[in-house]
C-alpha positions, 0 to 999 in steps of 0.5 A: 501488437502481435508478439514477435520474440521467439517463444523460447526459455530466456536466461533472466537475472532477478535482483533482490529476494524480497516478496517481489523478487521471490514471486518474480522467480516463481512466475519466471519459473512457471514460464520455463525460463532459467532464473538466477537471483542475486541478493546482498542479504543473508536470507530471503524476505528483503526488509522483512528479515532483520538479518538483512540490515547489514552489520551497522544497520545500514539497510532497511529492515522491519522494526521489532513490533511491526504488524501488517497494515494490510490483512494477510488475506490480501498480502498473499500471493495468488498461487499461495493463499492463506486460509480465509479470515482477514487477520493481521500478521506480525512481521515474523509471521509474514517472514515465515510465510515468505520462507514457506513460499520459497520452500514450496516452489523450490526458489532457494535453488535459484538464489545466491545470497551475499551477492551485491550487484555492482553494475547492470548494462545492456549490450549491443545485441540486446542482452545484459551484463550484470557485474556483482561481488558474490561472496567477496569475489567479482563475477560478470554474467550475461542475461537475456532479461533483468527483473530489478526487484530491489524495491523503493527502500534503499536510499533514506530521504533526509532532506529536512531544512536545517538538519545539518545545523542540528547537534542532537541525535538524528535517526531515520526510520531505516535504523529504527528497531525499538524506542528504548534509545529515546527513553526520557528524551525530548524527541521531534518526529518529522513526517508520518506514514504507516511505519512512522505512525507506529514509531511515533506511538512507541516513542511517545510512550517513553519519551520525556516529550514528543512532538510531531512535525508535519507539513501536510496530513496523510489520509488516515484509515483504521486497520479495523472498521467497527472494531471487527472488520479489516479495512481491506474487506472494503476493497471492492471494484464497485467501490473503486469505480464509484469513487474514481470514475462514476462520481468524478465523471472522469474517463478511465484509461485502463482495461478492466472487467467491466468491458472496453466499449460503451455498450459493454459497460452499459450492459455490465452496469445494468447487470450488476445492478439487477444481480447485485440487488438480488444477491444482497436481498438473498444475503439479508434473508439468509442472515435472518435465519442464521444463528448469531455466532459468539464474539471471538476473544481476540480481534483480527490484530490479536488484541482482546476483542473488547473494548472494541478497537480501531487499531493497535491500542486505539479504542473505538471511542468518540474522541479517537473517531473525532480526531481521525475525522478532523485529521482527514478533513485537513488531509484534503484541505477541508474539501471532499475526500469522497474520491481519495487524492492523498496517500493513505496511512492505514495505521491510526494507532498513534491517535490516542496519544494525540488525544491524550497530549502525549503527542504535540502536533505542529503542522506548519513545517520546519523553518530552521535549526541551530544546535538543539533548537528547532524553529517552525514556520508558525513561530513556535520553537522547541529544544530537542535531544533527537530528531527521528525522520519518518520522511520515506525514501528516494528512488535510487535512479540509475545507481546500477548503471544508466540503463536501469534509470527511470526517465525523469525519476518518475516510475509513471513514465514506465509502462504500468510503472515497470517497463521502459519501452526503450529496452523492448520489455527486457528490463522490468522494475518490479515492485516500484508501485504503491497502491493507495490502499495497499496489498503491494506483494500481489500487485508485484506478482501480477507485474512479474506474471506480465514480465514473464509472459513478455520474456516468453514472447506470448505478450508484447508491449502495445503499439501505442504504449507511449500514448498509454503511459501518458493517459494513465500517468495523467489519470493517476496524477489527478487522483494523487494530486494532494501527494504530488511527490508520491509518483509511484502511487496508483489509486486502485490496485484492483483496476491496475491488476485488471489491466495487466491481467487483461493483457495476459488473459488471466482475468474474466472478461465482461462478456464471460462475466455476463454469462455467469451471474454468480461470478459477476457479482463476486468480481464486482461487489465482493472483497478483492480476492486475487484468486480471480486471476487464477480462474482462466488463462495462463497458470490457472489452477483447479483450486482457484474457484474454491478459493475465490468463493471462500470470501464473504460479503459481510459487515458494514464495509462489504455487506448487503447494505453497502452493495445496495448503497453502491447500486443506488449511487450508480444511478446518480449523476456524477456530481451527486455523492456523499462528502466523505466516503470511507471517513469516520462518521462524527458522533451524533450531535458532535460539532467539534471534529476533535479540533482541540487536538490540532493547530487552528487554521490559519495560524499566526502566532508570536514566537513562543516555545513549545512545551516540552514538559514530561508527558501527562495523560489527560483524563477524558470521559469515554464518549458514545461509540460511533460507527465508521462508514465504508 
């Protein structure tokens, strides 16, 4: 569709000044729009600022010990990248990054704090009315467009069977700051995600007893590979294509850098094989001449480099690797996890306490509760002083008015998880998307760039927008089938951003890359670097090329051996692939897969009581260090 909206500055209201809201202000400003941001908190950063939790802790905020599960390299915005080196920031460091971002681009002048939006409504003329309580006074204002950036962490999910009959303490992770309130108590932790893994680990260190109750297994991914390399170092387009397209034989519905027609894709694939092989061999040759660098004192999480670790406090040992392996087998119901179909948890810091017995595991689900007794579906039961809910959040659907509602409560019913065609691109739900392997802020940035271009009249929704919504919804649903409730998830942030960038015109096309072999190899085989979206098109920067070329393809997750392996696999028929790409490899000769730490499958047992005795660390010999395969 040819854009028909007048290319004039619009008055846009951004609701929320977390990472998504900040980048929305920046991208709208770049397009010359008049931006007003309402934020109910006291500081920028959203959940990254504990000041914004409210006087009674009623709103979500980070807990004291939080460390990012995605390296800062992939958590940076493309217009404000941190220095090369994929390290993990603490929440305090990340908040300082957000504050520096707001300061550098003059965003504070557009933000009104202590401003809680009450209602948003679209008027007959297509404009929007926003009613808010600003510093205690009611205010009503009109805007041409709305960027809803309040995020998914608003309404805690407390739908747990029988919870209303439990008489002990109930705490949702929204309220959690530190484990001290659980010291010496019998605690049941329900559910597990990335933050939940930290909460579980911390509570299990101080509680009298700690039980983890789940009904299904997330897919675990350590923050570090081989104790050295960040997990997101392995986020490459070649790897995502291999997992979700080539190996499945399933049509891919989005635009990307590899071309639109069969002919373009075949040419791109052939060039990638030849150029990738040459690049990998050159890299290996240079490595032979390169002096070996001394090991650093600290790893990428800021912990001592030795002994090697997989995660915070999780040593790279046989027992820990085996437990991760078994957990991941269960996440895909003992089927292949080569193409991930499950939400990923990039945090295995709790695994040592599962191995040593500080954490007891029940995966059968809760049957009922009464008083302080909790009965599980497998016949076990236990008495608990407290229940901690790591059960996530519900989508606030239409809380600000019917015009802001998401059809069916499913953001996949919006174009690119963000735009309801009914409002003709004047309302965007930004940040309501979760890539399986993380890096949400830069994805929200690309959404904001797209929305800003729509507001400018430079981009318009496609004529076949409803067909595209259904096609992309079907593809995403297929590859998240083991996490059916996670309808905000998308398998590949690289392909998702490529699709938006293609519409904006801010990523190189297959034709352009075929003319530039060096950039083709970097786009396809090297770790995802969001600076690629600043090389061409609107708001490209001269510094982007240097930034884009600063990442290296090294180590076991993105080095020459991996490039050659992906090239070899690309020549195979779809059905031929390893069983579990990205899963920990069990130690040589091991057959247990760590099953001693897990309930048997299937399990039928008489009514028995869960042992709630004080934690005791079992002494286990250290096994042979093994390798995690990319």
